[in-house]
C-alpha positions as CSV (number, residue, x, y, z in Angstrom):
1,M,10.7,1.4,44.9
2,A,12.0,3.9,42.4
3,E,10.6,3.8,38.9
4,A,13.0,2.5,36.3
5,E,14.2,5.2,33.9
6,A,12.9,5.0,30.4
7,D,15.3,3.7,27.8
8,P,16.2,6.6,25.5
9,K,16.6,4.2,22.5
10,E,13.1,2.8,23.1
11,E,11.7,6.3,23.4
12,N,13.4,7.4,20.2
13,E,12.1,4.3,18.4
14,S,8.6,4.9,19.7
15,S,8.7,8.5,18.6
16,Y,10.1,7.6,15.1
17,Q,7.3,5.0,14.6
18,R,4.7,7.7,15.6
19,Y,6.3,10.1,13.1
20,K,6.2,7.5,10.3
21,I,2.5,7.0,10.9
22,L,1.8,10.7,10.9
23,I,3.9,11.3,7.8
24,S,2.2,8.5,5.9
25,S,-1.1,10.3,6.3
26,L,0.1,13.7,5.1
27,P,-0.8,15.1,1.6
28,K,2.2,14.6,-0.8
29,D,3.5,16.1,-4.0
30,E,6.5,15.4,-6.2
31,G,9.9,16.6,-4.9
32,W,12.4,18.8,-6.7
33,A,15.7,17.0,-6.2
34,F,16.9,14.0,-4.1
35,E,13.8,13.6,-2.0
36,N,11.0,11.1,-3.1
37,Y,8.3,13.6,-2.4
38,F,7.2,16.6,-0.4
39,C,4.8,16.4,2.6
40,H,2.3,19.1,3.4
41,Y,2.3,19.7,7.2
42,Q,0.9,22.7,9.1
43,G,0.7,24.8,6.0
44,F,4.2,24.1,4.6
45,W,5.9,21.6,2.3
46,Y,8.9,19.6,3.6
47,P,11.1,17.1,1.8
48,D,10.1,13.6,3.0
49,T,13.6,13.0,4.3
50,Y,13.4,16.1,6.6
51,C,9.9,15.3,8.1
52,P,11.0,13.2,11.0
53,G,13.5,15.9,12.0
54,V,10.8,18.6,11.8
55,L,8.5,16.6,14.1
56,A,11.4,15.8,16.5
57,V,12.3,19.5,16.8
58,Q,8.7,20.4,17.5
59,D,8.6,17.8,20.3
60,H,12.0,18.4,21.9
61,F,13.7,21.7,20.9
62,K,13.7,24.4,23.6
63,A,15.5,27.6,22.7
64,R,17.7,29.2,25.3
65,S,17.7,32.9,25.9
66,S,21.3,33.1,24.6
67,D,20.4,31.4,21.3
68,I,20.7,33.3,18.0
69,I,18.6,31.7,15.3
70,V,19.1,32.3,11.6
71,A,16.0,31.8,9.5
72,T,15.5,32.1,5.7
73,T,13.8,30.4,2.9
74,P,16.2,28.3,0.8
75,K,18.5,30.2,-1.6
76,S,18.0,33.6,0.2
77,G,21.5,34.2,1.3
78,T,21.7,31.7,4.2
79,T,25.4,30.9,3.9
80,W,26.3,34.6,3.8
81,I,24.3,35.7,6.8
82,K,25.5,32.7,8.9
83,A,29.1,33.6,8.1
84,L,28.6,37.3,8.9
85,L,26.8,36.5,12.2
86,F,29.3,34.0,13.4
87,A,32.3,36.2,12.5
88,A,30.7,39.2,14.2
89,V,29.7,37.4,17.4
90,N,33.0,35.6,17.7
91,R,35.3,38.4,16.7
92,G,37.0,38.4,20.1
93,M,37.9,34.7,19.9
94,Y,38.5,34.5,16.2
95,P,39.7,37.8,14.7
96,P,38.8,38.3,11.0
97,T,42.5,37.9,10.0
98,Y,42.7,34.5,11.8
99,N,43.9,31.9,9.2
100,H,41.7,29.1,10.3
101,H,38.5,30.9,11.1
102,P,35.8,28.3,11.9
103,Y,32.7,30.2,10.7
104,M,31.7,27.4,8.3
105,I,31.3,24.7,10.7
106,D,9.4,30.3,23.7
107,S,12.3,32.1,25.0
108,S,14.0,35.4,24.7
109,S,16.3,34.0,22.0
110,R,16.8,36.3,19.0
111,I,15.9,35.4,15.4
112,V,17.5,37.0,12.4
113,Y,15.4,36.5,9.3
114,L,16.8,37.2,5.9
115,Y,14.4,37.5,3.0
116,R,15.0,37.9,-0.8
117,N,13.1,38.8,-3.9
118,P,11.1,35.7,-4.8
119,K,12.2,35.9,-8.5
120,D,15.9,35.5,-7.5
121,V,14.9,32.9,-4.9
122,F,13.2,30.9,-7.6
123,V,16.0,31.1,-10.1
124,S,18.6,30.1,-7.5
125,M,16.5,27.3,-6.2
126,W,15.9,25.9,-9.7
127,H,19.6,25.9,-10.6
128,F,20.6,24.4,-7.2
129,N,18.0,21.6,-7.3
130,N,19.0,20.7,-10.9
131,K,22.6,20.3,-9.7
132,I,21.4,17.9,-7.0
133,R,19.2,16.0,-9.5
134,A,22.3,15.4,-11.6
135,T,24.1,13.7,-8.7
136,V,21.2,11.2,-8.4
137,S,20.8,10.6,-12.1
138,K,17.6,12.5,-12.5
139,P,16.9,14.7,-15.6
140,P,16.8,18.4,-14.9
141,L,13.5,20.2,-14.2
142,S,12.6,22.7,-16.9
143,A,12.3,26.3,-15.8
144,M,8.5,26.2,-16.4
145,E,8.0,23.0,-14.6
146,A,9.9,24.3,-11.6
147,F,8.1,27.7,-11.8
148,E,4.7,26.0,-11.7
149,R,5.6,24.2,-8.5
150,F,7.1,27.3,-6.9
151,C,4.0,29.4,-7.7
152,K,1.8,26.6,-6.2
153,G,3.9,26.8,-3.1
154,V,5.2,23.3,-3.5
155,S,8.9,24.0,-2.8
156,Q,11.3,23.3,0.0
157,F,9.7,24.8,3.2
158,G,7.3,26.7,1.0
159,P,5.0,28.4,0.1
160,F,7.7,31.1,-0.1
161,W,5.3,34.0,0.6
162,D,3.7,32.3,3.7
163,H,7.1,31.6,5.1
164,V,8.1,35.3,4.7
165,L,4.9,36.5,6.2
166,V,5.2,34.4,9.4
167,Y,8.5,36.1,10.2
168,W,7.4,39.6,9.1
169,R,4.4,39.5,11.4
170,A,6.6,38.1,14.2
171,S,9.1,41.0,13.7
172,L,6.2,43.5,14.1
173,E,4.8,41.8,17.1
174,R,8.2,41.1,18.8
175,P,10.8,43.5,17.4
176,Q,13.2,42.9,20.2
177,Q,13.3,39.2,19.3
178,V,12.9,39.0,15.6
179,L,15.0,41.1,13.1
180,F,13.7,41.1,9.6
181,I,16.3,42.1,7.0
182,N,16.4,42.3,3.2
183,Y,19.0,40.5,1.0
184,E,19.0,43.3,-1.5
185,K,19.8,45.9,1.2
186,L,22.5,43.5,2.5
187,Q,24.1,43.6,-1.0
188,A,23.7,47.4,-1.3
189,D,25.0,48.3,2.2
190,P,26.6,45.2,3.8
191,G,28.5,47.3,6.4
192,G,25.3,49.0,7.6
193,V,23.3,45.8,7.8
194,L,26.2,43.9,9.5
195,K,26.3,46.7,12.2
196,R,22.5,46.5,12.6
197,V,22.6,42.7,13.0
198,A,25.5,42.8,15.4
199,H,23.7,45.3,17.6
200,F,20.5,43.3,17.5
201,V,22.1,40.1,18.8
202,G,23.9,41.9,21.6
203,F,27.4,42.3,20.1
204,P,27.5,45.9,18.8
205,F,30.7,47.2,17.3
206,T,32.5,49.9,19.3
207,S,33.8,53.0,17.7
208,E,37.3,51.8,18.2
209,E,36.5,48.5,16.5
210,E,34.9,50.1,13.6
211,K,37.0,53.2,12.9
212,E,40.4,52.4,14.3
213,Q,40.6,48.6,13.9
214,G,38.5,48.4,10.8
215,L,36.8,45.3,12.0
216,V,33.5,45.8,10.0
217,D,35.4,45.9,6.7
218,K,37.6,43.0,7.7
219,I,34.6,40.8,8.5
220,L,33.0,41.8,5.2
221,R,36.1,40.8,3.4
222,L,36.4,37.5,5.4
223,C,32.7,36.7,4.5
224,S,32.7,38.0,1.0
225,F,31.3,35.8,-1.8
226,E,34.8,35.6,-3.4
227,N,36.5,34.5,-0.1
228,L,33.8,32.0,1.0
229,S,33.6,30.3,-2.4
230,S,37.4,30.0,-2.6
231,L,37.8,28.2,0.7
232,E,39.3,24.7,0.4
233,V,36.4,23.1,2.2
234,N,33.9,24.6,-0.3
235,K,36.1,23.4,-3.2
236,T,36.4,19.8,-2.1
237,G,33.7,19.1,0.6
238,K,30.4,17.5,-0.3
239,I,26.9,17.2,1.3
240,P,25.5,13.7,1.9
241,E,23.7,13.7,-1.4
242,G,27.1,14.0,-3.2
243,L,26.8,17.6,-4.3
244,G,29.9,19.7,-3.7
245,Y,29.8,22.6,-1.3
246,G,30.8,24.8,-4.2
247,A,27.2,24.5,-5.5
248,F,26.0,26.8,-2.7
249,F,27.9,29.6,-4.4
250,R,26.5,30.4,-7.9
251,K,26.4,34.2,-8.4
252,G,24.9,35.8,-5.3
253,K,23.7,38.7,-7.5
254,V,20.6,40.8,-7.3
255,G,18.3,40.8,-10.3
256,D,19.7,37.7,-12.1
257,W,16.1,36.6,-12.6
258,A,15.9,39.0,-15.5
259,N,18.1,36.6,-17.5
260,Y,15.7,33.6,-17.0
261,L,12.1,34.7,-16.5
262,T,9.7,35.5,-19.3
263,S,7.4,38.6,-19.1
264,E,4.5,36.2,-18.3
265,M,6.4,34.6,-15.5
266,I,7.4,38.0,-14.1
267,E,3.8,39.1,-14.2
268,R,2.5,36.0,-12.5
269,I,5.0,36.1,-9.6
270,D,4.4,39.8,-9.1
271,Q,0.7,39.1,-8.9
272,I,1.1,36.4,-6.4
273,T,3.4,38.6,-4.3
274,E,0.9,41.5,-4.4
275,E,-2.0,39.2,-3.4
276,K,-0.1,37.5,-0.6
277,F,1.4,40.6,0.9
278,H,-1.6,42.9,0.4
279,G,-2.5,44.7,3.7
280,H,0.7,43.6,5.5
281,G,2.9,46.6,4.7
282,L,5.5,44.4,3.1
283,K,6.9,45.1,-0.4
284,F,9.9,44.1,-2.4
């Protein structure tokens, strides 16, 4: 007699209960925004609301060889690199001039990792989380309070430096699978970085596309800060916590940290960066 198939709902409930037990045993610290607290798991801090999903992905996600995975720390240019990648990969189906472009919606898969100066990451993260706190009637975090948490590594998916190092080492060990790119270079030479990323994921621009059709420039205009932030969905749409999509577009500038950090804060974050990255060949 054939065995009865397991009920997916029962399996999911069993897994969720197991996750709850594990999460309850994890070290915890105060969250930055909508979450009740952060949980420390396998060396990183996760908002409590994300923890079941993190565990479920570890249990069940299997990357396919055709997958392209974008990885960043929060506030490191995630929205921009996602838009650029989608537009480049799908340029045959959705030309950059298309009026309703949908770019916002163990394996040999390829990972594109975008990293950014930790000073700008911190400032952007601080502003963003205070916007979320306002939607749930929480008082804003002071710059110093947020800075202390960031330096301790208690931030979304932090510590920042450990997160970056994991992907840096992976890019050295498996350069055909992990591309490590810099936000500041993307700002300085967006066309050059876009062509490098497109080539890495298997969709290089042809000479005709680049020179005669001007597709690189068209994609850059399509995915520019000004264009993305002006889209109707980003003006009116909201995330589940009630924050408008427009909050994902603040300035997108390099070096804005100079307007917010004291000399003592700059010295401290530079010291942490030097200590964390020492001997790894990675500098900002």
